[in-house]
C-alpha positions in Angstrom: -0.1 -0.1 0.1 2.9 2.5 0.9 4.5 1.8 -2.7 1.5 2.6 -4.3 1.0 5.9 -2.4 4.6 6.6 -3.4 4.2 5.9 -6.9 0.8 8.0 -7.1 2.5 10.8 -5.4 5.4 10.7 -7.7 3.3 10.7 -10.9 1.2 13.4 -9.7 4.5 15.7 -8.7 5.8 15.0 -12.1 2.5 15.7 -14.0 2.3 19.0 -11.9 5.8 20.0 -12.8 5.1 19.3 -16.5 1.9 21.5 -16.4 4.2 24.4 -14.9 6.6 24.0 -17.8 3.8 23.9 -20.3 2.1 26.9 -19.0 5.0 29.2 -18.4 7.5 28.1 -21.2 4.8 27.6 -23.8 6.7 25.0 -26.0 4.6 24.2 -28.8 5.9 20.6 -29.2 4.6 19.8 -25.6 1.3 20.6 -26.5 0.7 17.1 -28.0 1.6 15.4 -24.9 -1.2 16.9 -23.2 -3.5 13.9 -23.3 -0.8 11.7 -21.7 -0.6 14.6 -19.2 -4.2 14.5 -18.4 -4.2 10.7 -18.1 -1.2 10.7 -15.6 -3.2 13.2 -13.5 -6.3 11.3 -13.6 -4.7 8.1 -12.6 -2.5 9.5 -9.8 -5.4 11.6 -8.3 -7.9 8.6 -8.8 -5.2 6.3 -7.4 -4.8 8.3 -4.2 -8.6 9.0 -3.7 -9.2 4.9 -3.8 -6.3 4.5 -1.7 -7.9 6.7 1.2 -11.6 6.2 0.3 -12.0 4.1 3.4 -11.0 7.1 5.7 -13.8 8.8 7.6 -11.6 12.1 7.2 -11.7 12.3 3.5 -15.4 11.9 3.4 -15.6 14.9 5.8 -13.1 16.9 4.0 -14.8 15.9 0.7 -18.2 17.6 1.8 -16.5 20.6 3.4 -14.4 21.2 -0.1 -17.6 20.6 -1.9 -19.4 23.2 -0.1 -16.2 25.7 -0.1 -16.2 25.1 -3.9 -20.0 25.6 -4.7 -19.7 28.9 -2.4 -16.9 30.0 -4.8 -19.1 29.3 -7.8 -22.0 31.1 -6.5 -19.8 34.2 -5.7 -18.3 34.3 -9.2 -21.7 34.2 -10.7 -23.0 36.7 -8.6 -20.0 39.1 -9.6 -20.5 38.3 -13.2 -24.4 39.1 -13.0 -23.7 42.2 -10.9 -20.9 43.3 -13.6 -18.4 43.8 -10.7 -15.1 44.7 -12.4 -13.1 41.8 -10.8 -11.0 38.8 -12.6 -13.2 35.6 -12.3 -10.9 33.3 -14.2 -8.8 32.5 -11.0 -11.9 32.1 -8.8 -14.1 30.2 -10.8 -11.3 28.0 -12.0 -10.3 27.1 -8.4 -13.5 26.6 -7.3 -14.6 24.2 -10.2 -11.6 22.1 -9.7 -12.3 21.9 -6.0 -15.9 20.7 -6.7 -14.6 18.3 -9.3 -12.1 16.7 -6.6 -14.8 16.8 -4.1 -17.5 14.9 -6.3 -14.8 12.4 -7.4 -14.0 11.6 -3.5 -17.5 11.2 -2.6 -18.4 9.0 -5.8 -15.3 6.7 -4.9 -16.5 6.2 -1.4 -20.1 5.5 -2.1 -19.0 3.2 -4.9 -21.3 4.8 -7.6 -18.8 5.2 -10.3 -20.5 3.1 -12.9 -23.9 4.9 -12.1 -22.3 8.3 -12.9 -20.4 7.1 -15.9 -24.3 6.7 -17.3 -25.0 10.1 -16.1 -21.8 11.6 -17.7 -23.0 9.9 -21.2 -26.4 11.6 -20.6 -24.7 14.9 -19.9 -22.8 14.3 -23.5 -26.2 13.5 -25.2 -27.7 16.8 -24.0 -24.7 18.8 -25.0 -25.0 17.3 -28.4 -28.6 18.5 -28.6 -27.4 22.0 -27.5 -24.8 21.9 -30.0 -27.6 21.1 -33.1 -29.8 23.5 -31.9 -27.2 26.1 -31.2 -28.5 26.5 -27.5 -25.9 28.1 -25.3 -24.1 26.3 -22.9 -23.5 23.2 -25.3 -19.7 23.4 -25.0 -19.6 23.6 -21.1 -22.1 20.5 -20.9 -19.6 18.5 -23.3 -16.6 19.4 -21.4 -18.6 18.3 -18.2 -19.7 15.0 -19.9 -16.6 13.9 -21.7 -14.2 15.0 -19.1 -16.2 13.5 -16.3 -16.6 10.3 -18.3 -12.6 10.2 -18.4 -12.2 10.8 -14.6 -14.9 8.2 -13.7 -13.2 5.4 -16.1 -10.0 6.1 -14.6 -11.5 5.7 -11.2 -12.8 2.2 -12.2 -9.4 1.1 -13.2 -8.4 1.1 -9.6 -11.4 -1.2 -8.6 -10.6 -5.0 -8.7 -13.0 -7.5 -9.2 -12.2 -10.0 -6.1 -14.4 -12.9 -7.0 -12.9 -13.3 -10.5 -9.4 -13.1 -9.2 -10.2 -15.7 -6.6 -11.0 -18.1 -9.5 -7.6 -17.1 -11.1 -9.9 -15.2 -13.7 -7.5 -12.5 -14.6 -8.4 -12.3 -18.1 -11.8 -10.4 -17.4 -10.0 -8.0 -15.1 -7.5 -7.3 -17.8 -10.2 -6.9 -20.3 -12.1 -4.4 -17.8 -9.1 -2.2 -17.7 -8.4 -2.3 -21.6 -11.9 -1.3 -22.2 -11.5 1.4 -19.5 -8.6 2.8 -21.1 -10.5 2.9 -24.6 -13.1 4.8 -22.9 -10.6 7.2 -21.5 -9.2 7.8 -24.8 -12.4 8.1 -26.5 -13.6 10.7 -24.0 -10.4 12.6 -24.4 -10.4 12.4 -28.2 -14.0 13.6 -28.5 -13.5 16.5 -26.2 -10.2 17.7 -27.7 -11.9 17.6 -31.2 -14.9 19.3 -30.3 -12.6 22.1 -28.7 -10.2 22.0 -31.5 -7.5 21.1 -29.3 -3.8 19.8 -30.6 -3.7 15.9 -30.8 -7.5 15.2 -31.1 -7.4 13.7 -34.3 -4.7 11.3 -33.5 -6.5 10.4 -30.5 -9.7 9.9 -32.4 -7.9 7.2 -34.8 -6.4 5.4 -32.2 -9.7 5.2 -30.2 -11.4 4.1 -33.1 -9.2 1.1 -33.7 -9.4 0.4 -29.9 -13.2 0.6 -30.2 -13.5 -2.0 -32.9 -11.0 -4.3 -30.8 -13.3 -3.8 -27.9 -16.3 -5.0 -29.7 -14.7 -8.1 -31.2 -13.3 -8.9 -27.8 -16.9 -8.7 -26.4 -18.2 -10.6 -29.2 -15.7 -13.5 -29.0 -14.6 -13.3 -25.1 -18.3 -12.8 -23.4 -19.8 -16.2 -24.3 -16.7 -18.2 -22.6 -16.7 -16.0 -19.6 -19.7 -17.7 -17.7 -21.8 -14.5 -18.0 -24.7 -16.1 -16.8 -23.1 -17.0 -13.4 -21.8 -13.4 -12.8 -23.3 -11.6 -10.0 -26.1 -8.8 -10.4 -23.4 -6.4 -9.2 -20.9 -7.3 -11.8 -23.5 -7.6 -14.5 -24.6 -3.8 -13.7 -21.1 -2.7 -13.8 -20.5 -4.5 -17.0 -23.4 -2.8 -18.7 -23.2 0.7 -16.8 -19.5 1.3 -17.0 -18.4 -0.8 -20.2 -21.1 -1.8 -22.5 -23.4 1.2 -22.8 -20.4 3.5 -23.5 -18.9 1.6 -25.7 -22.0 1.5 -27.8 -22.2 5.1 -27.4 -18.9 6.0 -28.6 -19.3 3.2 -31.4 -22.2 5.3 -32.8 -20.6 8.4 -32.5 -17.7 7.4 -34.5 -19.9 5.5 -37.0 -21.7 9.0 -37.6 -18.5 10.7 -37.9 -16.8 8.5 -40.7 -19.9 6.9 -42.2 -21.8 10.0 -42.6 -19.2 12.6 -42.3 -21.4 15.3 -44.4 -24.3 14.9 -41.8 -21.8 15.0 -38.8 -20.5 18.1 -39.9 -24.2 19.7 -40.8 -25.2 18.6 -37.2 -22.1 19.8 -35.0 -20.2 22.5 -37.0 -20.9 26.2 -35.9 -21.8 27.6 -39.1 -23.4 25.4 -41.9 -22.1 25.3 -45.3 -23.6 27.9 -47.6 -24.6 26.9 -51.1 -22.4 28.2 -53.8 -24.1 30.8 -56.2 -22.8 30.3 -60.0 -24.0 32.4 -62.9 -22.8 32.2 -66.4 -20.8 35.3 -67.6 -23.1 38.0 -69.2 -22.4 40.8 -71.4 -24.6 43.9 -71.3 -25.5 44.6 -74.9 -24.4 48.0 -76.1 
């Protein structure tokens, strides 16, 4: 346990140092390593949360930080509405980050990660609807949905299926982690693509190949895994955190690559105007 704590803390310290280098020196080449940086931050932070999730102090501090973060967001919103001259970027960013960490801690303590994965998918769908009808707030909803989905999938990596491991069925545990890494990459790829961030296209191609491999693995491995004898908890975890999100991203990628014109027409900010063409005409003298 101590070794795991040290590893998580070391990874988190390296990622924070890399973030400072990226922000202050602004090296363009390092921008393509941002997805890897996000994964390391998610993995180390959720690992530390999972290690301390049985601590009563963590639950108490999580509720306190959640209240503080919500208070900060309310204050920032009040300042924005009243048009008070004040820089809201720092206050809103810190408050949002505090609320996010507190929510992740509470979800891990309550063991509700798989339920909130479905909620994140629902938020993504609502964000897509807002994008299609050009309603304000669609980008924020998509950031919350895909960012939250990536964090929750990372949190589920640390959970072990004890019953399967006692029967030396490590293949299913490995398969679970493989699918979760695929979902993390899918969430980040979609988020980066819609926010026009560097590295989104490469991640999307990689995640598309991983989704295809995952679907093939489900088709060929699930019948031989004694699915009927699984407990209700494991079946719900499989449906909520693995199968439904994979179907969601498979449908999204299918729409993107099979019907690219429809995809661009739905989700681009400005629709393509028809080109007007007229034959040359000479005014008679």
